[in-house]
VEXDREN-2710 file (C-alpha; in Angstrom, 1 decimal):
% VEXDREN-2710
k/r/px/py/pz
1/MET/53.9/18.3/-19.8
2/LYS/57.6/18.1/-20.2
3/ILE/57.4/20.6/-23.0
4/LEU/55.6/23.1/-20.7
5/ILE/58.2/22.7/-18.0
6/VAL/61.1/23.3/-20.5
7/LEU/59.4/26.5/-21.8
8/LEU/58.8/27.9/-18.3
9/PHE/62.5/27.3/-17.3
10/ALA/63.7/29.0/-20.5
11/PHE/61.6/32.0/-19.8
12/CYS/62.4/32.4/-16.1
13/THR/66.2/32.0/-16.5
14/PRO/66.9/35.3/-18.3
15/LEU/64.7/37.2/-15.8
16/SER/66.6/35.8/-12.9
17/PHE/69.9/36.5/-14.5
18/ALA/68.9/40.0/-15.3
19/LYS/67.8/40.6/-11.7
20/THR/71.0/39.1/-10.4
21/LYS/73.0/41.3/-12.7
22/ALA/71.1/44.3/-11.7
23/LYS/71.7/43.6/-8.0
24/SER/75.4/43.0/-8.4
25/ALA/76.1/46.0/-10.7
26/PRO/77.4/49.2/-8.9
27/PRO/75.1/52.2/-8.7
28/PRO/75.8/54.9/-11.2
29/PRO/77.9/57.9/-9.9
30/PRO/75.8/60.9/-8.8
31/ARG/75.8/63.7/-11.2
32/GLU/77.2/67.0/-9.9
33/PRO/74.6/69.8/-9.8
34/ALA/74.7/72.4/-12.5
35/ALA/76.8/75.4/-11.9
36/PRO/75.0/78.1/-9.9
37/GLN/74.7/80.6/-12.7
38/ARG/72.9/83.1/-10.5
39/ASP/75.8/83.4/-8.1
40/SER/78.3/83.8/-10.9
41/GLN/76.2/86.5/-12.4
42/GLU/76.1/88.3/-9.1
43/ASP/79.9/88.1/-8.8
44/VAL/80.2/89.7/-12.2
45/GLU/77.8/92.5/-11.4
46/ALA/79.5/93.1/-8.0
47/LEU/82.9/93.4/-9.6
48/ASP/81.8/95.5/-12.5
49/SER/80.3/98.0/-10.1
50/LEU/83.7/98.6/-8.6
51/ILE/86.1/98.0/-11.5
52/ASN/86.5/100.4/-14.3
53/SER/86.4/97.7/-17.0
54/ALA/86.2/99.4/-20.3
55/ASN/86.7/103.2/-20.2
56/PRO/87.8/104.9/-17.0
57/PRO/85.6/107.8/-15.9
58/PRO/86.7/111.4/-16.3
59/LEU/88.8/113.1/-13.7
60/PRO/86.8/113.6/-10.5
61/GLU/85.5/116.9/-9.3
62/LYS/87.7/118.8/-6.9
63/ASP/84.9/120.0/-4.6
64/GLU/85.9/118.0/-1.6
65/LEU/89.6/118.8/-2.0
66/THR/88.8/122.5/-2.5
67/LYS/86.7/122.6/0.7
68/LEU/89.6/120.9/2.6
69/ALA/92.1/123.4/1.1
70/LYS/89.9/126.4/2.2
71/LEU/89.4/124.9/5.6
72/MET/93.2/124.5/6.0
73/ILE/93.8/128.1/5.0
74/GLU/91.3/129.2/7.6
75/LYS/92.3/126.8/10.5
76/SER/96.0/125.8/10.1
77/PRO/98.3/127.4/12.7
78/THR/101.3/126.8/10.4
79/VAL/99.8/129.0/7.7
80/ARG/98.9/131.7/10.3
81/VAL/102.4/131.8/11.7
82/ALA/103.9/132.3/8.3
83/LEU/101.4/135.0/7.5
84/GLU/102.0/136.8/10.7
85/SER/105.8/136.7/10.1
86/TRP/105.2/138.4/6.7
87/GLN/103.0/141.0/8.3
88/MET/105.6/141.8/10.9
89/ALA/108.2/142.3/8.2
90/GLN/105.8/144.7/6.4
91/LEU/105.5/146.7/9.6
92/SER/109.3/146.7/10.1
93/THR/109.7/148.1/6.5
94/LYS/107.2/150.9/7.2
95/SER/109.0/151.8/10.4
96/THR/112.3/152.1/8.7
97/GLN/110.8/154.3/6.0
98/ALA/109.3/156.5/8.7
99/LYS/112.7/157.1/10.2
100/MET/113.7/159.0/7.1
101/LEU/110.9/161.6/7.7
102/PRO/110.9/164.4/10.4
103/SER/109.6/163.5/13.8
104/ALA/107.8/165.8/16.3
105/ASN/107.8/165.3/20.0
106/ILE/105.9/166.9/22.9
107/SER/106.8/166.6/26.5
108/ASN/104.7/168.0/29.3
109/SER/105.9/167.9/32.9
110/PHE/103.9/169.1/35.9
111/GLY/103.9/168.6/39.7
112/LYS/105.6/170.2/42.7
113/LYS/108.9/172.0/42.6
114/GLY/110.7/173.3/45.7
115/PRO/111.7/177.0/45.8
116/ASP/115.4/178.2/45.8
117/ARG/115.1/178.7/49.6
118/TRP/113.3/176.3/51.8
119/ASN/110.3/178.2/53.2
120/PHE/107.5/176.1/54.4
121/PRO/104.6/176.5/53.9
122/GLY/105.7/179.5/51.7
123/PRO/104.2/180.4/48.3
124/SER/102.7/177.8/46.0
125/ASN/105.3/175.5/44.5
126/ASP/103.2/174.1/41.7
127/TYR/105.3/173.6/38.6
128/GLY/104.6/172.9/34.9
129/SER/106.9/172.6/31.8
130/LEU/106.0/172.2/28.1
131/LEU/108.5/171.1/25.5
132/LEU/107.9/170.9/21.8
133/SER/110.6/169.6/19.5
134/MET/111.1/168.5/15.9
135/ASN/114.1/166.7/14.6
136/GLU/115.4/165.2/11.4
137/VAL/118.4/163.1/10.5
138/LEU/119.5/164.3/7.1
139/TYR/122.4/162.0/6.7
140/ASP/123.6/159.0/8.7
141/ASN/126.3/157.5/6.6
142/GLY/123.8/155.3/4.7
143/ALA/122.8/153.3/7.7
144/THR/119.0/153.9/7.3
145/LEU/119.1/153.2/3.6
146/ASN/120.9/149.9/4.1
147/THR/118.5/148.9/6.9
148/LEU/115.6/149.8/4.7
149/GLU/117.0/147.7/1.8
150/GLN/117.6/144.8/4.3
151/ASN/114.0/145.0/5.6
152/GLN/112.6/145.1/2.0
153/LYS/114.6/142.0/1.2
154/ALA/113.3/140.3/4.3
155/GLU/109.7/141.3/3.5
156/GLU/110.0/139.8/0.0
157/ARG/111.6/136.7/1.4
158/LEU/108.9/136.2/4.1
159/ARG/106.2/136.8/1.4
160/LEU/107.7/134.0/-0.7
161/ASP/108.1/131.9/2.5
162/PHE/104.5/132.4/3.4
163/GLU/103.4/131.2/-0.1
164/TYR/105.8/128.3/0.0
165/LYS/104.7/127.1/3.5
166/ARG/101.0/127.6/2.6
167/ASP/101.4/125.5/-0.6
168/GLN/103.6/123.0/1.3
169/GLN/100.7/122.6/3.8
170/LEU/98.2/122.4/0.9
171/LEU/100.3/119.6/-0.6
172/ALA/100.4/117.7/2.7
173/VAL/96.6/118.0/3.0
174/ALA/96.0/117.0/-0.6
175/GLN/98.3/114.0/-0.3
176/ALA/96.7/113.0/3.0
177/TYR/93.3/113.2/1.2
178/MET/94.6/110.9/-1.5
179/ASP/95.8/108.5/1.3
180/LEU/92.3/108.6/2.8
181/SER/90.7/108.1/-0.6
182/GLN/92.8/105.1/-1.3
183/SER/92.0/103.6/2.1
184/LEU/88.3/104.1/1.5
185/GLN/88.6/102.5/-2.0
186/ALA/90.4/99.6/-0.5
187/ALA/87.7/99.1/2.1
188/GLN/85.1/99.1/-0.7
189/LEU/87.1/96.5/-2.6
190/ASP/87.4/94.4/0.5
191/GLU/83.6/94.5/1.0
192/ALA/82.9/93.4/-2.6
193/LYS/85.4/90.6/-2.3
194/ARG/83.9/89.6/1.0
195/LYS/80.5/89.2/-0.5
196/ILE/81.9/87.2/-3.4
197/LEU/83.9/84.9/-1.2
198/GLY/80.9/84.5/1.1
199/ARG/78.7/83.2/-1.7
200/GLN/81.5/81.0/-2.9
201/TYR/82.0/79.6/0.6
202/ALA/78.3/78.9/1.1
203/PHE/78.2/77.0/-2.2
204/MET/81.4/75.1/-1.6
205/ASP/80.4/74.1/1.9
206/SER/77.1/72.8/0.5
207/GLN/78.9/70.8/-2.1
208/PHE/81.3/69.4/0.5
209/ARG/78.4/68.3/2.8
210/GLN/76.8/66.5/-0.2
211/GLY/80.1/64.7/-0.9
212/TYR/80.8/66.5/-4.2
213/LYS/83.8/68.6/-3.0
214/SER/86.8/67.7/-0.9
215/ARG/87.8/69.2/2.4
216/ARG/90.8/70.7/0.7
217/ASP/88.6/72.9/-1.5
218/VAL/86.7/74.2/1.5
219/LEU/90.0/75.0/3.4
220/ARG/91.3/77.0/0.5
221/LEU/88.3/79.2/0.6
222/GLU/88.5/79.5/4.4
223/SER/92.2/80.6/4.1
224/ALA/91.2/83.2/1.5
225/MET/88.5/84.6/3.8
226/ARG/91.0/84.8/6.7
227/ARG/93.4/86.7/4.6
228/LEU/90.7/89.0/3.5
229/GLN/89.8/89.6/7.2
230/LEU/93.4/90.7/7.9
231/ASP/93.4/93.0/4.8
232/THR/90.1/94.5/5.9
233/LEU/91.4/95.1/9.5
234/SER/94.5/96.8/8.0
235/ASP/92.4/99.0/5.7
236/GLU/90.0/100.0/8.5
237/THR/93.0/101.0/10.6
238/ASN/94.5/103.0/7.7
239/ILE/91.2/104.9/7.4
240/VAL/91.3/106.0/11.1
241/VAL/95.0/106.9/10.9
242/ASN/94.6/108.9/7.6
243/ARG/91.6/110.7/9.0
244/THR/93.5/111.7/12.1
245/HIS/96.5/112.8/10.1
246/LEU/94.3/114.9/7.9
247/LEU/92.7/116.6/10.9
248/ASP/96.2/117.3/12.3
249/LEU/97.3/119.0/9.0
250/LEU/94.1/121.0/8.8
251/GLY/94.3/122.2/12.3
252/ALA/90.6/121.5/12.6
253/LYS/88.3/119.6/14.9
254/ALA/86.8/116.2/14.3
255/GLU/83.3/117.7/13.8
256/ASP/84.7/120.0/11.0
257/LEU/85.7/116.9/9.0
258/GLU/82.5/115.2/9.8
259/ASN/80.5/118.1/8.5
260/LEU/82.3/117.8/5.1
261/LYS/81.2/114.2/4.8
262/ILE/84.3/113.1/2.9
263/LYS/83.6/110.3/0.5
264/GLY/87.1/110.3/-1.1
265/GLU/88.2/110.5/-4.6
266/GLU/87.3/107.8/-7.1
267/THR/89.9/106.4/-9.5
268/GLY/89.6/107.9/-12.9
269/ALA/91.5/108.7/-16.1
270/VAL/94.7/110.6/-16.1
271/GLU/96.9/112.0/-18.9
272/GLU/98.9/109.8/-21.1
273/PRO/102.7/109.9/-20.9
274/GLY/104.1/112.6/-23.1
275/SER/100.9/114.6/-23.2
276/GLY/102.8/117.8/-22.6
277/THR/101.3/118.6/-19.3
278/ASP/104.4/117.7/-17.3
279/ALA/107.0/120.1/-18.7
280/PRO/110.4/119.9/-17.0
281/LEU/110.7/121.9/-13.8
282/LYS/113.1/124.8/-13.9
283/LEU/115.3/125.3/-10.9
284/GLU/115.8/129.0/-11.6
285/GLU/112.0/129.6/-11.4
286/HIS/111.5/127.7/-8.1
287/ARG/110.3/129.8/-5.2
288/ARG/112.6/128.0/-2.8
289/LEU/115.6/129.2/-4.8
290/LYS/114.3/132.8/-4.7
291/ILE/114.0/132.5/-0.9
292/LEU/117.6/131.3/-0.6
293/ARG/118.9/134.1/-2.8
294/SER/117.0/136.6/-0.7
295/ARG/118.6/135.3/2.5
296/GLU/122.1/135.6/0.9
297/GLN/121.4/139.2/-0.1
298/GLU/120.2/140.0/3.5
299/ALA/123.4/138.6/4.9
300/ASP/125.5/140.7/2.5
301/ILE/123.6/143.9/3.6
302/GLY/124.3/142.9/7.2
303/VAL/128.1/142.9/6.4
304/ARG/127.7/146.4/4.9
305/LEU/126.0/147.7/8.0
306/ALA/128.7/146.2/10.3
307/GLN/131.3/147.9/8.1
308/ARG/129.6/151.3/8.4
309/ASP/129.5/150.9/12.2
310/TYR/133.2/149.9/12.3
311/TRP/134.4/153.1/10.5
312/PRO/133.9/156.8/11.5
313/GLN/130.2/157.9/11.5
314/LEU/129.1/161.1/9.9
315/LYS/125.6/162.5/10.7
316/LEU/123.8/165.7/9.8
317/GLN/120.8/166.4/12.0
318/SER/118.6/169.4/12.9
319/ASP/116.3/170.2/15.8
320/ALA/113.7/172.9/16.6
321/THR/112.5/173.3/20.2
322/TYR/110.0/175.4/22.1
323/THR/110.2/175.4/25.9
324/ASN/107.9/177.0/28.4
325/ASP/108.9/176.5/32.1
326/ASN/106.3/177.1/34.8
327/TYR/103.5/177.6/32.4
328/LEU/101.0/176.8/35.2
329/GLN/102.0/179.9/37.1
330/SER/102.2/182.4/34.2
331/ASN/100.2/183.3/31.2
332/ALA/103.2/185.1/29.5
333/THR/104.3/183.9/26.1
334/THR/107.7/185.6/26.4
335/GLY/110.1/186.1/29.2
336/PRO/112.9/184.2/30.8
337/ASN/110.9/181.0/31.2
338/VAL/109.8/180.9/27.5
339/PHE/112.3/180.4/24.7
340/TRP/112.8/179.0/21.2
341/SER/115.9/177.1/20.0
342/TRP/117.0/175.4/16.8
343/ASP/120.2/173.7/15.6
344/ALA/121.7/172.1/12.5
345/LEU/124.6/170.0/13.4
346/VAL/127.2/167.9/11.7
347/VAL/128.2/165.1/14.1
348/VAL/131.3/163.0/13.5
349/SER/131.9/160.1/15.8
350/TRP/134.4/157.3/15.9
351/THR/135.0/154.6/18.4
352/ILE/138.8/154.4/18.6
353/TRP/139.0/151.7/21.2
354/ASP/136.4/149.1/22.3
355/TRP/138.6/146.1/22.9
356/GLY/137.8/144.7/19.4
357/ILE/134.0/144.5/19.8
358/LYS/133.1/146.2/16.5
359/HIS/135.8/144.3/14.7
360/ASN/134.5/141.0/16.0
361/THR/131.0/142.1/15.0
362/LEU/132.2/142.8/11.5
363/GLN/133.9/139.4/11.3
364/THR/130.8/137.7/12.6
365/ALA/128.7/139.3/9.9
366/ARG/131.2/138.1/7.2
367/VAL/131.3/134.6/8.5
368/ALA/127.5/134.5/8.7
369/ALA/127.3/135.7/5.1
370/THR/129.7/132.9/4.0
371/GLN/127.8/130.3/6.0
372/GLN/124.6/131.4/4.4
373/ALA/126.1/131.1/1.0
374/ASP/127.4/127.6/1.7
375/LYS/124.0/126.5/3.1
376/ASN/122.3/127.9/0.0
377/ALA/124.7/126.0/-2.3
378/GLN/123.9/122.7/-0.5
379/GLU/120.2/123.3/-0.5
380/GLU/120.2/124.3/-4.1
381/LEU/121.9/121.0/-5.0
382/ASP/119.3/119.1/-2.9
383/LEU/116.5/120.9/-4.6
384/ASP/117.8/120.3/-8.1
385/MET/118.1/116.6/-7.2
386/THR/114.5/116.6/-5.8
387/LEU/113.1/118.1/-9.0
388/LYS/114.9/115.7/-11.3
389/GLN/113.8/112.7/-9.2
390/LEU/110.3/114.0/-9.2
391/MET/110.2/114.1/-13.0
392/ARG/111.7/110.5/-13.2
393/THR/109.1/109.3/-10.7
394/LEU/106.3/111.0/-12.5
395/THR/107.2/109.2/-15.7
396/GLU/107.5/105.9/-13.9
397/PHE/104.1/106.3/-12.2
398/LYS/102.5/107.1/-15.5
399/THR/103.9/104.0/-17.1
400/SER/102.9/101.9/-14.1
401/LEU/99.4/103.2/-14.3
402/ASN/99.1/102.3/-18.0
403/LEU/100.6/98.8/-17.4
404/SER/98.3/98.2/-14.4
405/TYR/95.3/99.2/-16.4
406/GLU/96.3/96.8/-19.2
407/LEU/96.7/94.1/-16.6
408/MET/93.3/94.8/-15.1
409/THR/91.8/94.6/-18.6
410/LEU/93.5/91.3/-19.4
411/GLU/92.4/89.8/-16.0
412/ARG/88.8/90.9/-16.7
413/GLN/88.9/89.2/-20.1
414/ASN/90.4/86.1/-18.5
415/TYR/87.7/86.1/-15.8
416/THR/84.9/86.6/-18.3
417/SER/86.3/83.7/-20.4
418/LEU/86.6/81.4/-17.4
419/GLU/83.2/82.4/-16.1
420/ASN/81.7/81.3/-19.5
421/ASP/83.7/78.1/-19.4
422/TYR/82.5/77.4/-15.9
423/ARG/78.9/77.8/-16.9
424/SER/79.4/75.3/-19.8
425/GLY/81.3/72.9/-17.5
426/LYS/84.6/73.3/-19.2
427/SER/86.5/74.7/-16.1
428/GLY/86.3/74.0/-12.4
429/TYR/85.1/76.2/-9.7
430/LEU/88.5/76.7/-8.1
431/ASP/89.8/78.1/-11.5
432/LEU/87.0/80.7/-11.3
433/ILE/88.0/81.6/-7.7
434/THR/91.6/82.1/-8.8
435/SER/90.5/84.2/-11.7
436/ILE/88.3/86.4/-9.4
437/ASN/91.3/86.8/-7.0
438/ASP/93.6/87.8/-9.8
439/TYR/90.9/90.2/-11.1
440/VAL/90.5/91.9/-7.7
441/ASP/94.3/92.0/-7.3
442/ALA/94.7/93.7/-10.6
443/ARG/92.1/96.3/-9.6
444/SER/94.0/96.9/-6.4
445/ARG/97.2/97.4/-8.4
446/PHE/95.5/99.9/-10.7
447/MET/94.1/101.7/-7.7
448/THR/97.5/102.0/-6.0
449/ALA/99.1/103.1/-9.3
450/TYR/96.4/105.7/-9.8
451/PHE/96.8/107.3/-6.3
452/ASN/100.6/107.2/-6.5
453/LEU/100.4/109.2/-9.7
454/ARG/97.9/111.6/-8.2
455/ARG/100.2/112.3/-5.3
456/GLN/103.1/112.8/-7.6
457/LYS/101.2/115.2/-9.8
458/LEU/100.2/117.2/-6.8
459/ALA/103.9/117.4/-5.9
460/TYR/104.6/118.5/-9.4
461/GLU/102.1/121.3/-9.2
462/PHE/103.5/122.4/-5.9
463/HIS/107.1/122.7/-7.2
464/ARG/105.7/124.6/-10.2
465/GLY/103.9/127.0/-8.0
466/ASP/100.5/126.2/-9.4
467/LEU/99.0/124.2/-6.6
468/PHE/97.2/127.0/-4.8
469/LYS/95.4/128.4/-7.9
470/ASN/94.5/124.9/-9.0
471/LEU/93.0/123.8/-5.7
472/ILE/91.4/127.2/-4.9
473/PRO/90.5/128.9/-8.2
474/GLU/89.4/132.5/-8.0
END
């Protein structure tokens, strides 16, 4: 009996000790759920759909920009005003040329004319007179020739001015289109980032409620979402502002822009630096410089005209006249009321005293010519500086685009590596979030650099004089 009791005690004691140990031992820590691979994969696909990761696409088609350029040519008041000024200069040149040819005039007078003696009612006092004349100024001391030369210079200047203002307006429209495209791209990037952060926030909030994540992690995501909301609001405002600015430049109505259904230009490949497409701009070939030179020549001709008016005037003119008085009362083709006359006269005139009016006019013309030369010199210096700055900026933007593309490529590789580490449990979720933000930021930098270069290349084409034919090919 004693042996049985001892055996029972020896058997029960380990069981009791094991139960006591089991009750007093702390519970094992809960295991964190596996990484949501499906959400991460969706993040990758969402980013890859917006980010040119490996090879940028070719340059986009210019269909939208060409349509906008044609609409601007058709609707813009600025372009119409410049065109109308050129047309008026053409008409002025034709009028000056016509003054060098003979002119014919006809004058017909009829009505009532009183008799030599007042005799009422008396005979009929109906009266009619016919005058035919032809005259020609054979020589006018060179005034007409100088005026014609001045008008021709003005016509050429206004032609260049029309092309310059047309292309200047085209440049403004094209750059506004790039601004709108960049805003639309930024809005798309915001939408992609919003979806990614939304999925991240839902996962993080679920982890926080289960006790796996801290409140600090959730707050970091909430802060990121608030910053994104501010960026989205700013980008949406920029879209509205850029659309309005584009409409103003086009001189069109809102429905005209809606009918075009503008989608904006996508970022794409551009030429590498030193590719030979951006040859240095030559100041001597610039249209603006030709306009300035033409203005200076017009001012010099104005001085010559004032000099000719200041000194004695010599004119050679001829006239031929047919007069028929009282043709209503007589059918006769000869008689005292019908006569022919002609003359060829040399006319010499000289204003010997006018209180200095013509002298002051000559001095004013000379001062105006000097003033125009000084203005041209300053504007030529400004234009030369603008062209040199444009070439420096063009090189800078090309370098910036290449660097931003390299940064975007590195950030993508970093994101891919962290995403793989996160799936295998080697990195945390916040590291993945930071990598995504850096990836999107690099994409944004690339987008900004791309559109900066596109705007600068448009300015380069404008100063070269190729913008119109590039945007509106024949």
